[in-house]
C-alpha positions, 0 to 999 in steps of 0.5 A: 483553519488547521495548520498547513504543515499538519494538513500536508503531513496527513495528506502525504502519509495517507497517500504513502500508505494508500500506495503501499496497500495498492502495491500489495493488492496488485500482487494479490496480497492483503486484499481485505486489509487494503480494502479496509484502509481505502474504506477508512480513507473514504469514510473517516472524514480525511478526504472532506478535511483535505478537500476543504483546505487544498494547497499547492507547492511544497506543502501540497494538499489535494483531497480530490486526488486522494479521494480519486486514488482511494476509489481507484484502489478500492475498485481494483481490489473489488475487481480482483475479488470478482475475478476470483484470482487464484491463490498461489505464489507470485514472482515476489514470493518465489524470489523471497523463497529463493533468497532464503534458500540461498542464505541457508545454503551459504550457512550450510556451506560455512558449517561444513567447511568449519568441521 
C-alpha cells in the first residue's frame, strides 16, 4: 500500500491545480491547457490510484470526487468551445490594465515633480 501522506499530497495538489485551471477557464483564459490538464488527470492513472486507496480525515483522499471534478471542468471547457465564446477582455483583464496604468501615472507624476 502506498504511503497515506503521499496519496493525500497527490490528491490535494491535483485538486488545487484543477481548481486553478477551472478558474482560468471560467474567465475564458487558457482553455486548451486547462482541457489538457483535465485529460491528463482522467487518463494518467491518478484517479484509479486514488480510488483504490480512499481516506477520510486529515489525510483525505477522494478519487471519485477528483474524477467527477475533472469531468465537470472538461465539460465546462468543451461547452465554451461549442458556444463560441467571443474573445475579448474580461473584467479581470480590464482591472489589470487599469492597475498598470495607475502605476505608470504615479511614476510619471514622481518624475515630473523631481525635475
